[in-house]
The first five atom37 places (N, CA, C, CB, O) and aatype in JSON, in Angstrom:
{
  "aatype": [12, 7, 6, 13, 16, 3, 11, 0, 11, 7, 0, 0, 11, 6, 0, 9, 7, 6, 0, 11, 5, 7, 15, 3, 8, 0, 3, 19, 1, 0, 3, 7, 11, 0, 5, 11, 0, 6, 7, 11, 10, 3, 11, 0, 11, 7, 15, 19, 11, 7, 0, 10, 7, 3, 1, 9],
  "atom_mask": [
    [1, 1, 1, 1, 1],
    [1, 1, 1, 0, 1],
    [1, 1, 1, 1, 1],
    [1, 1, 1, 1, 1],
    [1, 1, 1, 1, 1],
    [1, 1, 1, 1, 1],
    [1, 1, 1, 1, 1],
    [1, 1, 1, 1, 1],
    [1, 1, 1, 1, 1],
    [1, 1, 1, 0, 1],
    [1, 1, 1, 1, 1],
    [1, 1, 1, 1, 1],
    [1, 1, 1, 1, 1],
    [1, 1, 1, 1, 1],
    [1, 1, 1, 1, 1],
    [1, 1, 1, 1, 1],
    [1, 1, 1, 0, 1],
    [1, 1, 1, 1, 1],
    [1, 1, 1, 1, 1],
    [1, 1, 1, 1, 1],
    [1, 1, 1, 1, 1],
    [1, 1, 1, 0, 1],
    [1, 1, 1, 1, 1],
    [1, 1, 1, 1, 1],
    [1, 1, 1, 1, 1],
    [1, 1, 1, 1, 1],
    [1, 1, 1, 1, 1],
    [1, 1, 1, 1, 1],
    [1, 1, 1, 1, 1],
    [1, 1, 1, 1, 1],
    [1, 1, 1, 1, 1],
    [1, 1, 1, 0, 1],
    [1, 1, 1, 1, 1],
    [1, 1, 1, 1, 1],
    [1, 1, 1, 1, 1],
    [1, 1, 1, 1, 1],
    [1, 1, 1, 1, 1],
    [1, 1, 1, 1, 1],
    [1, 1, 1, 0, 1],
    [1, 1, 1, 1, 1],
    [1, 1, 1, 1, 1],
    [1, 1, 1, 1, 1],
    [1, 1, 1, 1, 1],
    [1, 1, 1, 1, 1],
    [1, 1, 1, 1, 1],
    [1, 1, 1, 0, 1],
    [1, 1, 1, 1, 1],
    [1, 1, 1, 1, 1],
    [1, 1, 1, 1, 1],
    [1, 1, 1, 0, 1],
    [1, 1, 1, 1, 1],
    [1, 1, 1, 1, 1],
    [1, 1, 1, 0, 1],
    [1, 1, 1, 1, 1],
    [1, 1, 1, 1, 1],
    [1, 1, 1, 1, 1]
  ],
  "atom_positions": [
    [[31.52, 248.0, 250.27], [31.73, 246.61, 249.94], [33.19, 246.38, 249.61], [30.83, 246.18, 248.78], [33.9, 247.29, 249.16]],
    [[33.62, 245.18, 249.83], [35.0, 244.85, 249.57], [35.23, 244.34, 248.15], [0.0, 0.0, 0.0], [34.3, 244.21, 247.35]],
    [[36.45, 244.07, 247.9], [36.87, 243.6, 246.58], [36.12, 242.33, 246.17], [38.37, 243.35, 246.56], [35.55, 242.27, 245.08]],
    [[36.12, 241.33, 247.04], [35.48, 240.05, 246.71], [33.99, 240.21, 246.47], [35.73, 239.04, 247.81], [33.43, 239.63, 245.54]],
    [[33.33, 241.01, 247.31], [31.89, 241.22, 247.18], [31.56, 241.86, 245.84], [31.36, 242.1, 248.33], [30.63, 241.43, 245.16]],
    [[32.31, 242.88, 245.45], [32.07, 243.56, 244.18], [32.28, 242.61, 243.0], [32.98, 244.79, 244.04], [31.5, 242.6, 242.05]],
    [[33.34, 241.82, 243.07], [33.62, 240.89, 241.98], [32.55, 239.81, 241.89], [34.99, 240.25, 242.17], [32.14, 239.45, 240.78]],
    [[32.09, 239.31, 243.01], [31.05, 238.27, 243.01], [29.73, 238.83, 242.5], [30.87, 237.69, 244.43], [29.03, 238.19, 241.71]],
    [[29.4, 240.03, 242.95], [28.17, 240.68, 242.5], [28.23, 240.93, 240.98], [27.96, 242.01, 243.25], [27.24, 240.73, 240.28]],
    [[29.38, 241.35, 240.51], [29.55, 241.59, 239.08], [29.43, 240.32, 238.27], [0.0, 0.0, 0.0], [28.82, 240.31, 237.2]],
    [[30.02, 239.24, 238.76], [29.94, 237.96, 238.05], [28.5, 237.47, 237.97], [30.82, 236.9, 238.73], [28.08, 236.94, 236.94]],
    [[27.74, 237.65, 239.05], [26.34, 237.24, 239.05], [25.53, 238.06, 238.05], [25.74, 237.37, 240.46], [24.71, 237.52, 237.31]],
    [[25.75, 239.37, 238.04], [25.03, 240.23, 237.1], [25.37, 239.87, 235.65], [25.36, 241.71, 237.35], [24.49, 239.85, 234.79]],
    [[26.65, 239.58, 235.4], [27.04, 239.18, 234.05], [26.35, 237.89, 233.62], [28.57, 239.01, 233.97], [25.88, 237.77, 232.49]],
    [[26.29, 236.92, 234.53], [25.66, 235.64, 234.21], [24.17, 235.81, 233.93], [25.87, 234.63, 235.35], [23.65, 235.22, 232.98]],
    [[23.5, 236.59, 234.74], [22.07, 236.83, 234.53], [21.85, 237.59, 233.23], [21.47, 237.61, 235.72], [20.93, 237.28, 232.47]],
    [[22.7, 238.59, 232.97], [22.59, 239.34, 231.72], [22.81, 238.47, 230.5], [0.0, 0.0, 0.0], [22.12, 238.62, 229.49]],
    [[23.76, 237.56, 230.6], [24.04, 236.63, 229.49], [22.83, 235.73, 229.24], [25.29, 235.77, 229.8], [22.48, 235.48, 228.09]],
    [[22.21, 235.26, 230.31], [21.02, 234.4, 230.17], [19.87, 235.17, 229.52], [20.59, 233.85, 231.54], [19.16, 234.63, 228.68]],
    [[19.69, 236.42, 229.91], [18.62, 237.23, 229.35], [18.85, 237.5, 227.86], [18.5, 238.55, 230.1], [17.89, 237.66, 227.11]],
    [[20.09, 237.55, 227.44], [20.38, 237.83, 226.03], [19.94, 236.69, 225.12], [21.87, 238.1, 225.84], [19.86, 236.88, 223.91]],
    [[19.66, 235.53, 225.68], [19.18, 234.41, 224.88], [17.67, 234.4, 224.69], [0.0, 0.0, 0.0], [17.12, 233.47, 224.1]],
    [[17.0, 235.42, 225.18], [15.54, 235.5, 225.12], [15.06, 235.8, 223.7], [15.03, 236.57, 226.08], [15.8, 236.31, 222.86]],
    [[13.81, 235.46, 223.47], [13.18, 235.77, 222.18], [12.63, 237.19, 222.14], [12.06, 234.78, 221.9], [12.27, 237.69, 221.08]],
    [[12.56, 237.84, 223.3], [11.98, 239.18, 223.39], [13.08, 240.24, 223.34], [11.15, 239.32, 224.68], [14.07, 240.16, 224.08]],
    [[12.91, 241.21, 222.48], [13.91, 242.25, 222.28], [14.15, 243.06, 223.54], [13.49, 243.17, 221.15], [15.29, 243.42, 223.84]],
    [[13.09, 243.37, 224.28], [13.27, 244.19, 225.49], [14.04, 243.43, 226.57], [11.9, 244.63, 226.03], [14.8, 244.04, 227.32]],
    [[13.84, 242.13, 226.66], [14.58, 241.32, 227.64], [16.05, 241.22, 227.22], [13.95, 239.91, 227.77], [16.94, 241.26, 228.06]],
    [[16.3, 241.07, 225.91], [17.69, 241.02, 225.43], [18.41, 242.33, 225.71], [17.72, 240.72, 223.91], [19.57, 242.32, 226.12]],
    [[17.73, 243.45, 225.51], [18.34, 244.76, 225.78], [18.64, 244.91, 227.26], [17.42, 245.89, 225.3], [19.69, 245.43, 227.64]],
    [[17.72, 244.46, 228.11], [17.94, 244.51, 229.55], [19.13, 243.63, 229.93], [16.67, 244.07, 230.32], [19.93, 244.0, 230.79]],
    [[19.24, 242.48, 229.3], [20.35, 241.58, 229.56], [21.69, 242.18, 229.17], [0.0, 0.0, 0.0], [22.69, 242.01, 229.88]],
    [[21.71, 242.88, 228.05], [22.95, 243.53, 227.6], [23.38, 244.6, 228.6], [22.76, 244.15, 226.19], [24.56, 244.73, 228.93]],
    [[22.41, 245.37, 229.08], [22.71, 246.42, 230.06], [23.17, 245.81, 231.38], [21.48, 247.32, 230.3], [24.1, 246.31, 232.02]],
    [[22.52, 244.73, 231.79], [22.89, 244.08, 233.05], [24.28, 243.47, 232.97], [21.86, 243.01, 233.42], [25.04, 243.51, 233.94]],
    [[24.62, 242.91, 231.83], [25.96, 242.34, 231.65], [27.02, 243.44, 231.73], [26.07, 241.6, 230.28], [28.07, 243.25, 232.35]],
    [[26.75, 244.59, 231.13], [27.69, 245.72, 231.19], [27.84, 246.22, 232.63], [27.21, 246.87, 230.28], [28.94, 246.56, 233.06]],
    [[26.73, 246.26, 233.36], [26.78, 246.68, 234.76], [27.62, 245.71, 235.58], [25.35, 246.79, 235.35], [28.35, 246.11, 236.49]],
    [[27.51, 244.43, 235.26], [28.32, 243.42, 235.95], [29.8, 243.61, 235.69], [0.0, 0.0, 0.0], [30.62, 243.45, 236.6]],
    [[30.15, 243.95, 234.46], [31.56, 244.19, 234.14], [32.1, 245.38, 234.92], [31.73, 244.44, 232.63], [33.24, 245.37, 235.37]],
    [[31.26, 246.41, 235.09], [31.68, 247.58, 235.87], [31.89, 247.21, 237.34], [30.64, 248.71, 235.75], [32.84, 247.67, 237.97]],
    [[30.99, 246.39, 237.88], [31.15, 245.97, 239.27], [32.44, 245.17, 239.46], [29.95, 245.12, 239.72], [33.15, 245.35, 240.45]],
    [[32.75, 244.3, 238.5], [33.98, 243.52, 238.6], [35.2, 244.44, 238.51], [34.03, 242.46, 237.48], [36.19, 244.23, 239.23]],
    [[35.14, 245.44, 237.65], [36.25, 246.39, 237.53], [36.41, 247.18, 238.82], [36.03, 247.34, 236.35], [37.53, 247.44, 239.26]],
    [[35.29, 247.57, 239.42], [35.34, 248.29, 240.69], [36.01, 247.43, 241.76], [33.92, 248.7, 241.15], [36.8, 247.93, 242.56]],
    [[35.7, 246.14, 241.77], [36.33, 245.23, 242.72], [37.83, 245.12, 242.48], [0.0, 0.0, 0.0], [38.61, 245.06, 243.43]],
    [[38.23, 245.1, 241.23], [39.66, 245.03, 240.9], [40.4, 246.28, 241.37], [39.86, 244.85, 239.39], [41.52, 246.2, 241.88]],
    [[39.77, 247.43, 241.2], [40.37, 248.69, 241.64], [40.51, 248.68, 243.16], [39.51, 249.91, 241.19], [41.55, 249.06, 243.7]],
    [[39.47, 248.23, 243.85], [39.53, 248.15, 245.32], [40.65, 247.23, 245.75], [38.18, 247.67, 245.9], [41.34, 247.5, 246.73]],
    [[40.82, 246.13, 245.02], [41.9, 245.2, 245.36], [43.27, 245.82, 245.16], [0.0, 0.0, 0.0], [44.18, 245.61, 245.96]],
    [[43.41, 246.58, 244.1], [44.69, 247.22, 243.81], [45.02, 248.3, 244.84], [44.68, 247.81, 242.4], [46.18, 248.54, 245.16]],
    [[43.98, 248.95, 245.35], [44.18, 250.03, 246.33], [44.13, 249.52, 247.76], [43.13, 251.12, 246.14], [44.31, 250.29, 248.7]],
    [[43.89, 248.24, 247.93], [43.85, 247.69, 249.28], [42.65, 248.11, 250.08], [0.0, 0.0, 0.0], [42.75, 248.29, 251.3]],
    [[41.5, 248.26, 249.45], [40.25, 248.67, 250.12], [40.36, 250.0, 250.84], [39.83, 247.6, 251.11], [39.64, 250.23, 251.82]],
    [[41.23, 250.88, 250.39], [41.37, 252.19, 251.03], [40.35, 253.2, 250.52], [42.77, 252.72, 250.79], [40.32, 254.34, 250.97]],
    [[39.51, 252.78, 249.58], [38.52, 253.72, 249.07], [37.18, 253.47, 249.68], [38.43, 253.65, 247.56], [36.22, 254.17, 249.37]]
  ]
}
């Protein structure tokens, strides 16, 4: 995947994770926190790909 795809995927995961964190259920909030963190990693991966020019 390219830089833009990774960043977009990460932003979507972060948004969904943020929404889940507003739940009344503890297990859904925990899943949301993990999903938000995964989204941040995807966005960082996209930034690295952008800096390296998609050579990875």
